[in-house]
C-alpha positions as CSV (number, residue, x, y, z in Angstrom):
1,M,0.0,0.0,0.0
2,R,2.8,2.4,0.9
3,R,4.4,1.7,-2.6
4,L,1.1,2.6,-4.3
5,I,0.8,5.8,-2.3
6,F,4.4,6.8,-3.1
7,L,4.0,6.0,-6.8
8,S,0.7,7.9,-6.9
9,L,2.2,10.9,-5.2
10,V,5.3,11.0,-7.5
11,G,3.2,10.4,-10.6
12,G,0.6,13.1,-9.7
13,L,3.3,15.7,-8.9
14,G,5.2,14.9,-12.1
15,L,2.1,15.1,-14.2
16,A,1.0,18.4,-12.7
17,A,4.4,19.9,-13.3
18,L,4.4,18.8,-17.0
19,L,0.9,20.0,-17.5
20,A,1.8,23.4,-15.9
21,L,4.7,23.8,-18.2
22,G,2.5,23.0,-21.2
23,I,-0.1,25.6,-20.2
24,W,2.7,28.1,-19.6
25,Q,4.0,27.6,-23.1
26,I,0.4,28.1,-24.5
27,Q,0.4,31.5,-22.7
28,R,3.9,32.3,-24.1
29,L,2.7,31.3,-27.6
30,A,-0.2,33.8,-27.4
31,W,2.2,36.4,-26.1
32,K,4.7,35.9,-28.9
33,A,2.0,35.9,-31.5
34,D,0.7,39.2,-30.2
35,L,4.3,40.6,-30.1
36,L,5.0,39.6,-33.7
37,Q,1.7,41.2,-34.8
38,T,2.7,44.4,-33.0
39,I,6.2,44.4,-34.6
40,T,4.7,43.6,-38.1
41,T,2.3,46.5,-37.7
42,R,5.0,48.9,-36.7
43,I,7.3,47.9,-39.5
44,A,4.7,48.3,-42.1
45,A,3.1,51.5,-40.7
46,T,3.2,54.8,-42.6
47,P,6.6,56.4,-41.9
48,V,6.6,59.4,-39.6
49,A,9.2,62.0,-38.7
50,L,12.1,60.9,-36.5
51,P,11.0,61.3,-32.9
52,Q,12.9,63.9,-30.9
53,S,14.0,61.5,-28.2
54,P,13.3,58.0,-29.3
55,T,13.5,55.1,-26.8
56,E,13.7,51.4,-27.3
57,D,10.6,50.6,-25.3
58,R,8.4,53.1,-27.2
59,D,10.0,53.4,-30.6
60,R,11.6,50.1,-31.5
61,Y,10.7,49.1,-35.1
62,R,9.0,52.4,-35.7
63,A,8.9,53.4,-39.4
64,V,10.5,56.8,-40.0
65,T,11.5,59.0,-42.9
66,V,14.3,61.5,-42.8
67,A,15.9,63.9,-45.2
68,G,19.5,65.2,-44.9
69,E,23.0,64.1,-45.8
70,I,25.0,60.9,-45.4
71,D,28.3,62.1,-43.9
72,E,31.8,60.8,-44.5
73,G,33.1,57.8,-42.5
74,E,31.5,54.5,-42.0
75,L,31.7,51.3,-40.0
76,H,31.6,47.8,-41.4
77,V,29.7,45.0,-39.6
78,F,30.5,41.5,-40.8
79,W,27.3,39.9,-42.1
80,V,26.0,36.7,-43.7
81,T,22.8,37.1,-45.7
82,K,20.0,34.6,-45.7
83,E,21.4,33.5,-49.1
84,A,24.7,32.7,-47.3
85,E,26.6,35.5,-49.0
86,T,29.3,37.1,-46.8
87,G,29.9,40.8,-46.7
88,Y,29.3,43.8,-44.5
89,R,26.5,46.0,-43.3
90,I,27.5,49.7,-43.9
91,I,26.8,51.9,-40.9
92,A,27.3,55.6,-41.7
93,P,26.6,58.9,-39.9
94,F,23.5,60.7,-41.1
95,L,23.0,64.5,-40.6
96,T,19.3,65.4,-40.7
97,E,18.0,68.7,-42.0
98,D,17.3,69.9,-38.5
99,G,20.9,69.3,-37.4
100,R,20.7,65.9,-35.7
101,R,23.4,63.3,-36.2
102,V,22.2,59.7,-36.1
103,L,23.3,56.2,-37.3
104,L,22.2,54.9,-40.6
105,D,22.4,51.2,-41.6
106,R,22.6,51.7,-45.3
107,G,22.5,48.0,-46.2
108,F,24.7,45.2,-47.4
109,V,27.7,45.1,-49.7
110,P,29.6,41.9,-50.7
111,A,33.0,41.4,-49.1
112,A,34.7,42.5,-52.3
113,G,33.0,45.9,-52.0
114,K,34.2,46.7,-48.5
115,E,36.7,49.4,-49.4
116,R,34.8,50.7,-52.4
117,A,34.0,54.4,-52.2
118,R,30.3,55.0,-51.6
119,A,28.1,58.0,-52.5
120,T,27.5,60.5,-49.7
121,G,25.6,63.8,-49.6
122,A,22.0,64.8,-49.7
123,T,19.4,62.1,-49.8
124,S,16.2,61.0,-48.2
125,I,15.8,57.8,-46.2
126,T,12.9,55.6,-45.3
127,G,13.5,52.9,-42.7
128,N,12.9,51.7,-39.2
129,L,14.3,52.4,-35.8
130,L,16.1,49.5,-34.3
131,W,18.0,48.5,-31.2
132,P,19.6,45.3,-32.3
133,D,20.0,42.4,-29.9
134,E,23.1,41.0,-31.3
135,G,26.3,39.5,-29.9
136,D,27.1,37.8,-26.6
137,W,30.2,36.8,-24.7
138,T,31.4,34.7,-27.7
139,T,31.3,37.7,-30.1
140,P,34.7,38.9,-31.1
141,P,35.6,42.5,-30.2
142,P,35.6,45.1,-32.9
143,E,38.8,45.2,-35.1
144,V,39.5,48.9,-35.1
145,D,42.5,48.6,-37.5
146,T,40.6,46.9,-40.2
147,N,37.2,48.6,-39.4
148,I,35.3,45.3,-38.8
149,L,32.6,44.9,-36.2
150,Y,30.8,41.6,-35.4
151,A,27.6,43.1,-34.0
152,R,25.6,46.3,-34.3
153,D,26.3,47.7,-30.9
154,V,24.4,51.0,-31.0
155,S,26.3,52.6,-28.1
156,Y,29.7,51.7,-29.5
157,M,28.9,52.7,-33.1
158,A,27.5,56.1,-31.9
159,E,30.7,56.7,-29.9
160,R,32.9,55.9,-32.9
161,L,30.9,58.0,-35.3
162,G,30.0,60.9,-33.0
163,T,26.2,60.4,-33.3
164,E,23.1,60.0,-31.1
165,P,22.6,56.4,-30.0
166,V,19.8,56.1,-32.6
167,L,20.0,53.6,-35.5
168,I,17.8,53.8,-38.6
169,V,17.8,50.7,-40.8
170,A,17.1,51.8,-44.4
171,R,14.5,50.0,-46.3
172,S,14.8,52.3,-49.3
173,A,17.5,54.8,-50.2
174,S,18.5,56.9,-53.1
175,A,22.1,57.5,-52.4
176,D,24.0,54.5,-53.7
177,A,22.8,51.7,-55.9
178,D,25.7,49.5,-54.9
179,V,24.4,49.1,-51.3
180,T,21.5,46.7,-51.0
181,P,19.1,47.8,-48.2
182,Q,18.4,45.0,-45.6
183,P,15.0,46.1,-44.2
184,V,13.9,45.2,-40.7
185,T,11.7,42.1,-40.7
186,T,10.4,39.6,-38.1
187,A,12.3,36.8,-39.8
188,G,15.0,36.7,-37.1
189,I,12.5,36.5,-34.2
190,Q,11.9,32.9,-33.3
191,N,8.6,31.6,-32.2
192,N,9.1,28.0,-31.1
193,H,6.5,27.9,-28.4
194,L,4.1,25.6,-30.3
195,Q,6.9,23.0,-30.4
196,Y,7.4,23.4,-26.7
197,V,3.6,23.0,-26.1
198,I,3.7,19.8,-28.0
199,T,6.8,18.6,-26.2
200,W,5.5,19.2,-22.7
201,F,2.0,17.7,-23.3
202,S,3.6,14.7,-25.0
203,L,5.8,14.2,-22.0
204,A,2.8,14.6,-19.8
205,F,0.9,11.9,-21.7
206,I,4.0,9.5,-21.5
207,W,4.4,10.2,-17.8
208,A,0.7,9.5,-17.2
209,A,0.9,6.3,-19.1
210,M,4.0,5.1,-17.3
211,T,2.5,6.0,-13.9
212,T,-0.7,4.1,-14.7
213,Y,1.4,1.1,-15.8
214,F,3.5,1.1,-12.6
215,L,0.4,1.5,-10.5
216,W,-1.2,-1.4,-12.3
217,R,2.0,-3.6,-11.8
218,S,2.2,-2.7,-8.1
219,R,-1.4,-3.4,-7.3
220,P,-2.0,-6.0,-4.6
221,K,-2.4,-9.5,-6.1
222,S,-5.6,-11.3,-5.2
223,E,-5.2,-14.8,-3.8
224,G,-7.1,-17.8,-5.1
């Protein structure tokens, strides 16, 4: 009898834990779907003027349009496109018509075009504000001598180029046909919660089946 009680207790607690994790992932799935919808709406919204003091919480992914000049000097962020082409994202300082100096992600150039001169001067830009979440402790530090970065660190890039810590990722530009804009999308935002839901509830089913089996095997045998 004690064995039955012990198995029932362990089985019940394990099943409850697995079901709770599955329910939590259902809630996370709904949250992520809502987040992706919000991001998609912001990305595709009608562009507005650059906010005076944009913040990550309020303005991330906001569509903006600015007019001004692409200034001299740029940073090169090592990049691999979804087509597996290696090259660099070109980050340049942009001077707006009202005198602000911000960061502009002009787009991608193949590795062979890294040192090629690019057009600067007056242009208009349509894009999205972004605070990239890139890099971790394994990311190599910037190579100052060769002007190669391995992540778009807004604070670092702003310090290097003397701009506000504000990054506009171009989705269309008229300054240089050799640079291919890499617009902000939701493609890099993973939503694996449905897989987790299936995993946890599958484990819960297996756990319940195993518990039932062990309880059946441990039941008292009738004599006769």
